[in-house]
C-alpha positions in Angstrom: 87.2 129.0 100.8 84.4 129.7 103.2 83.4 126.9 105.7 79.9 126.7 103.5 81.6 126.2 100.4 84.0 123.8 101.9 81.4 121.5 103.1 79.5 122.0 99.8 82.3 120.2 98.6 81.0 117.1 99.9 77.6 117.1 98.5 79.0 116.9 94.8 76.0 115.3 92.6 77.2 113.1 89.8 75.8 112.4 86.4 74.0 109.5 85.2 77.2 109.2 82.6 79.5 109.3 85.2 77.7 106.9 87.9 77.3 104.5 84.7 80.7 104.6 83.6 82.2 104.1 87.4 80.0 100.9 87.5 81.6 99.9 84.1 85.2 99.6 85.8 83.6 96.8 88.0 81.8 95.2 85.0 85.5 95.3 83.5 87.2 93.9 86.5 84.6 91.4 86.4 85.3 89.8 83.0 88.9 89.2 84.2 88.7 88.7 87.9 85.6 86.3 87.7 86.9 83.7 85.3 89.6 82.8 88.1 87.3 82.7 90.7 84.5 80.5 88.9 86.7 78.8 86.1 90.5 78.5 87.3 90.0 75.5 90.1 88.1 73.7 87.4 90.4 74.1 84.5 93.5 73.2 86.9 91.8 69.9 88.3 90.2 68.9 85.2 92.4 70.2 82.3 95.7 70.7 84.2 95.2 67.4 85.8 96.3 69.1 89.1 94.5 67.1 92.4 92.3 69.7 94.3 94.5 69.7 97.4 97.6 70.6 95.3 95.3 72.9 93.0 94.0 74.9 96.4 97.8 75.4 97.5 97.7 77.6 94.2 94.9 79.5 95.3 96.0 79.6 98.9 100.0 80.7 98.3 99.5 82.9 95.5 96.6 85.0 97.1 98.4 85.5 100.0 101.5 86.7 97.9 98.3 89.2 95.9 97.5 90.3 99.4 100.7 91.9 100.1 100.9 93.2 96.8 97.8 95.6 97.5 99.2 97.5 100.2 102.4 97.8 97.9 100.0 99.4 95.1 98.5 101.9 97.7 101.5 103.0 99.0 102.7 103.5 95.2 99.5 105.7 94.5 99.6 107.6 97.6 102.9 108.5 97.1 103.0 109.9 93.8 103.6 113.7 93.4 103.8 114.4 89.9 99.9 113.8 89.2 98.7 114.7 85.4 95.6 116.1 84.1 93.8 112.5 84.5 94.3 112.5 88.0 96.1 110.1 90.2 93.9 106.7 90.1 92.5 106.7 86.4 95.7 106.2 84.4 97.3 103.6 86.6 93.8 101.6 86.6 93.2 101.8 82.9 97.2 101.0 81.8 97.4 98.4 84.3 94.2 96.6 82.9 95.6 95.9 79.5 98.5 94.0 81.1 96.4 92.6 83.2 93.9 91.1 80.2 97.2 89.3 78.7 97.9 87.6 82.0 94.3 86.7 82.3 94.7 84.4 79.3 98.1 83.0 80.5 96.4 81.6 83.6 94.5 79.1 81.3 97.4 78.0 80.0 99.1 74.7 80.6 102.2 73.1 79.3 100.6 69.8 79.1 103.5 68.2 80.4 104.4 66.5 84.1 102.5 67.4 86.8 105.6 69.6 88.3 105.5 71.9 85.2 101.8 71.9 85.2 101.8 73.2 88.8 104.9 75.5 88.2 103.4 77.4 85.5 100.0 78.2 87.2 102.1 79.6 90.3 103.9 81.8 88.4 101.2 82.9 85.8 98.6 83.6 88.8 101.4 85.1 90.8 102.0 87.7 87.9 97.9 88.2 87.2 97.6 89.1 91.2 100.4 91.7 90.7 98.7 93.3 88.1 95.2 92.9 89.7 96.2 95.1 92.3 97.8 97.8 90.5 94.3 97.8 88.3 91.9 97.3 91.1 93.4 99.6 94.0 93.2 102.9 92.0 89.9 102.0 90.6 88.4 101.5 94.2 89.8 104.5 95.4 88.6 106.3 92.6 85.1 106.3 94.2 86.0 108.0 97.1 86.9 111.0 95.0 84.2 111.1 92.9 81.7 112.5 95.7 81.6 112.5 99.4 77.6 112.6 99.7 76.5 109.6 101.1 73.5 109.3 99.0 75.4 109.5 95.9 78.1 107.0 97.1 74.8 104.5 97.6 74.6 104.7 94.1 77.4 104.6 93.2 77.6 101.4 94.8 74.8 100.2 92.9 76.1 100.8 90.1 79.6 99.2 90.4 77.5 96.2 92.3 75.3 96.2 88.8 78.7 96.1 86.8 80.0 93.3 88.8 77.2 91.0 88.8 76.5 91.8 85.2 80.1 90.5 84.3 79.1 87.8 86.6 76.2 86.8 84.6 77.8 87.1 81.3 80.6 85.2 82.0 78.5 82.6 83.7 76.5 81.9 80.7 79.0 82.4 78.0 82.2 81.0 79.0 81.7 77.5 79.3 79.9 77.3 76.1 82.9 79.1 74.3 85.4 76.9 75.8 83.7 74.2 74.9 82.9 74.7 71.3 86.7 74.4 70.4 86.3 70.7 71.7 89.9 70.8 73.0 89.6 73.0 76.2 93.5 73.7 76.4 92.7 75.7 73.2 89.2 76.7 74.5 89.7 77.8 78.0 92.5 80.7 76.8 90.5 81.8 73.7 87.4 81.9 76.2 89.6 84.2 78.6 91.1 86.0 76.0 87.7 87.2 74.2 86.0 88.4 77.7 89.5 90.0 79.1 89.4 92.2 75.9 85.3 93.4 76.8 87.1 93.6 80.2 89.7 96.2 79.0 87.3 98.0 77.1 85.1 98.8 80.0 88.1 100.0 82.0 88.7 102.7 79.0 85.3 103.9 79.2 85.7 104.5 83.1 88.8 106.0 82.7 87.4 108.3 79.8 84.1 109.4 81.7 85.0 110.1 84.9 86.6 113.0 86.8 88.5 113.0 90.3 86.5 115.7 91.6 87.2 115.7 95.4 89.6 118.4 96.2 92.4 117.3 99.1 95.1 119.3 100.8 97.8 116.9 101.3 101.0 117.5 102.9 104.7 116.9 101.2 106.0 113.9 103.5 105.8 110.6 102.0 104.0 108.0 104.1 106.4 105.3 105.9 105.7 101.9 107.6 104.8 103.6 110.5 102.5 105.8 109.5 101.1 103.1 107.2 100.2 101.4 110.9 99.1 104.2 112.0 96.4 104.8 109.1 95.0 101.5 109.5 95.2 100.7 113.3 93.0 104.0 114.0 90.4 103.6 111.7 88.1 101.5 113.5 85.3 101.0 110.6 88.1 99.9 108.1 89.2 97.1 110.7 85.5 96.1 111.1 85.2 95.9 107.2 88.1 93.7 107.1 86.9 91.2 109.3 83.6 90.8 107.9 85.4 90.3 104.2 87.2 87.8 105.5 84.0 85.9 106.0 81.6 87.1 103.4 83.9 87.3 100.4 85.0 83.8 100.9 81.5 82.6 101.4 80.7 84.5 97.6 83.9 83.1 96.1 83.4 79.5 97.4 79.4 79.8 96.1 80.8 81.0 92.5 83.6 78.4 92.2 81.6 75.3 93.2 78.1 75.7 91.4 80.2 74.1 88.3 81.2 71.5 90.5 77.4 71.0 91.6 75.7 70.8 88.3 77.8 68.3 87.0 78.2 66.0 90.2 75.3 66.5 92.2 72.8 67.6 89.8 74.1 65.3 87.3 73.5 67.5 84.3 76.5 69.9 83.3 73.9 71.5 80.8 72.3 73.5 83.0 74.4 75.7 84.2 74.6 78.7 81.9 70.7 78.6 83.0 71.3 78.2 87.0 74.2 81.1 86.4 71.3 83.4 84.2 68.4 83.2 86.9 70.2 82.8 89.8 73.1 85.6 89.0 70.5 87.8 87.3 68.1 87.8 90.1 70.8 89.8 91.9 69.6 92.6 90.1 66.5 93.0 92.4 69.2 93.4 95.3 70.8 96.0 93.2 67.7 98.2 92.6 66.4 98.1 96.1 69.7 99.4 97.8 69.5 103.1 97.2 65.9 102.9 99.0 67.1 100.6 101.6 70.0 102.6 102.2 68.0 105.8 102.6 65.2 103.8 105.0 67.8 101.8 106.9 71.4 103.1 106.6 74.2 101.4 105.0 75.0 99.0 107.8 71.6 98.1 108.6 71.1 97.1 105.0 74.3 95.1 104.6 73.3 93.2 107.4 69.9 92.7 105.8 71.3 91.2 102.7 73.6 89.0 104.7 70.6 87.7 106.7 68.7 86.7 103.4 71.6 85.0 102.2 72.5 82.7 105.1 68.7 81.7 105.3 68.8 80.8 101.4 71.6 79.0 101.3 70.8 77.2 104.7 67.8 75.8 103.1 69.6 75.0 100.1 71.8 72.7 102.6 68.9 71.2 104.8 65.9 70.6 102.7 65.9 67.0 101.3 65.0 66.1 97.8 67.4 68.9 95.8 66.6 69.3 92.1 67.7 71.7 89.6 64.7 74.2 90.0 64.7 74.4 93.8 68.7 74.9 94.0 68.3 77.5 91.4 65.3 79.2 93.2 67.2 79.3 96.6 70.4 79.9 95.1 69.0 83.1 93.5 67.3 84.2 96.7 71.1 84.1 98.3 72.4 86.2 95.2 69.8 88.7 95.6 70.6 88.9 99.3 74.4 89.2 99.0 74.4 91.5 96.2 73.2 94.1 98.9 76.2 94.0 101.3 78.6 93.3 98.1 77.4 96.5 97.0 77.3 98.5 99.9 80.6 97.5 100.9 81.7 99.8 98.4 80.4 103.1 99.7 81.2 102.1 103.3 84.7 101.9 102.3 84.7 105.1 101.0 83.1 106.5 104.2 85.8 104.5 106.3 88.6 106.9 104.0 87.1 110.0 104.9 87.1 108.2 108.8 90.9 108.0 108.5 90.8 111.4 106.7 88.9 113.0 110.0 91.2 110.9 112.6 94.5 111.5 111.1 94.2 114.8 109.2 95.5 112.9 105.7 93.7 111.4 103.1 94.9 108.3 102.5 92.9 107.0 99.6 95.4 104.1 98.2 96.6 102.8 101.7 92.9 102.3 103.0 91.5 100.7 99.8 94.0 98.7 99.3 94.4 97.4 103.1 90.7 96.5 102.7 91.6 94.4 99.3 94.1 92.7 101.6 91.3 91.4 103.4 89.2 90.5 100.4 92.9 88.4 98.9 92.4 86.7 102.1 89.0 85.7 101.8 89.7 84.4 98.1 92.9 82.2 99.6 90.0 80.8 102.1 88.0 80.1 99.4 90.5 78.6 96.8 91.6 76.5 99.8 88.4 75.6 101.3 87.0 74.8 97.7 90.2 72.8 96.7 91.1 70.7 100.1 87.3 70.2 100.5 87.1 68.2 97.3 89.9 66.2 97.8 88.6 65.5 101.4 85.4 64.6 100.3 86.8 62.2 97.9 86.2 64.1 94.5 87.5 62.2 91.4 87.5 64.2 88.3 84.8 63.4 84.8 83.2 60.3 86.9 80.0 59.7 88.5 80.8 60.7 92.5 80.3 58.8 95.2 77.0 59.7 97.8 79.8 60.7 100.2 81.6 63.0 98.0 78.3 64.2 96.3 77.3 65.3 99.5 80.4 67.1 100.5 79.8 69.2 97.2 76.4 70.5 98.4 78.1 71.2 101.9 80.8 73.3 100.5 78.3 74.8 97.8 75.9 75.8 100.7 76.6 75.2 103.7 79.5 77.0 104.4 78.5 80.1 103.0 75.2 80.1 105.1 77.4 80.1 108.2 79.9 82.7 106.7 77.2 84.9 105.6 75.7 84.8 109.0 78.9 85.8 110.9 79.6 88.5 108.4 76.2 90.1 109.4 76.9 89.6 113.1 80.2 91.2 112.8 78.5 94.1 111.4 75.7 94.5 113.5 77.7 94.4 117.0 81.2 96.6 115.9 80.5 98.7 112.9 80.3 102.6 114.5 79.7 104.8 111.5 76.4 105.7 111.2 75.3 107.8 107.9 74.4 110.7 110.2 78.0 110.6 111.9 79.6 110.4 108.5 77.6 113.9 107.2 79.3 115.4 110.4 82.6 114.0 110.1 82.9 115.3 106.2 82.0 118.7 107.5 84.4 118.7 109.8 87.1 118.1 107.2 86.0 120.8 105.1 85.7 123.8 107.6 89.0 122.5 109.2 91.2 122.4 105.4 89.1 125.5 104.6 90.4 127.2 108.1 93.9 126.0 107.2 93.7 127.9 103.7 92.5 130.6 105.2 95.5 130.4 107.6 
C-alpha cells in the first residue's frame, strides 16, 4: 500500500444511511439510559419509599461500581483475537443490548416490602444494569472511530449521534410519565413503561448493527494489553485526560438537569401536568444546536464549537436561577436555550473522543479503541454518580418531602439544584477545554496521515 493510498483511508466518506444508522445507536441507548437518569430517582423516592439521601447512595455507589466495569469491557474488546465477519464492536454491542433491555425493566421493580428489602433490590438491579450497559455502550462508542477518520465526517457522525440521543430523551421525556400514570398503580406503570421503551431501544441497536461497517483497517500486534500498558495508554493521551476532566463537570450538570425537572415542575411550578410539554419544547429545541454543529465545527473547529455551547448553556441556566418571578414559560424558554447550548458540546464530544483514539494510536503505535473509550466512559459514570448524589442528597438537604407541598426553602433548593449547579459546572467545563485541550482539527489531520504513512511503510518492510 502506498503512502497516498494509506492516507486516503482516513478520508472514508459514509453514506447517509450509515450516518443515520450510527445515530440510531444512541437513540436506542437513550431509551434505556435516559429512563434511569430522569425517572429512577423519582421512582426510588416516591414509589419505593426510599429517602432522598438513601436513594442518592444507590446512584453514587452503583455508578462508581459501573465506572470500573467500563475499563473491563474495553480491555475485553481490545484483547479479542477472534474477530468474525461482523467485526469487533457490533456483535458485542447488539447482543448486550438485549440483556440490557431486560435489566432496564428490573430497575423499575420494587418488592414493596420493608425499606431494607427495597434498597437491596435497588442496589442489585442497578448494579447488574450497569454491567450490561458497559458491554453495550463501550463497543458502540468505539464503533465511531472505525467508521471513518475524516474530521468533517466525524463531526457529522457526532451530529447524528447527538440527534439520536436528543430524540430518545425527547420521546421518553414526553411519554414515560403518561404511560406510567395510565396504569394507576406506579408499581405496575413504571416497569411497563420501561419495558415498552426498552424494546424500542433494542430495535434501534439492531439497525445500527445491521447497517454499519467497521471500515478503518488497523495493523495489530499479537500481544495482549496488561495493566502497565493500560496505564501508559491513558496517561500519555493528553486529549483524553482533558476530555475526562471536562466530562466530570458537563455530564454531572446535564444529568442533574434531566433528573430534577420532574421535581421542579411538580413542586416549584406546582403543576406536574406540564412536564411533557416542558420536555417537548426544551429538549426539542436541542435540534437547533444539533443542526448547527457541522457548520460551527467547519468555521471554528471542534474544540471552540464545544466551548461556545457550554457558554450558551451556562448563561441560560444562570438566568433561570437568578431572574425573579419564574413562570412555566420563562423556565421553559431558558431551559430550551440551555438545551440548545449543551447539545453542541455533548454531540461534539463523540468526534473529539474519536480524535483522541487516533492521538493515542499516533503516540503509542497501537490502536486501543475499547480501552480509550472505556476510560472516557469511566469519567461519565463518575459524573453520573455525582449527579445522582447531588440530586438525592440535595433533596434531603433542602428539606424535600415526597408527595406534599414543599416549604419555600425546599422549593428554592430544588430550583438551585435544577439551575445553579448546571450553570457553574458548564462554565467550568468550557474553561477546561479552553485552557487545556491541545488537539486542533489541523493537527488531527496531520496525525492521521502520519499514522497511515507509518503503517504503509511497516507493511512494505
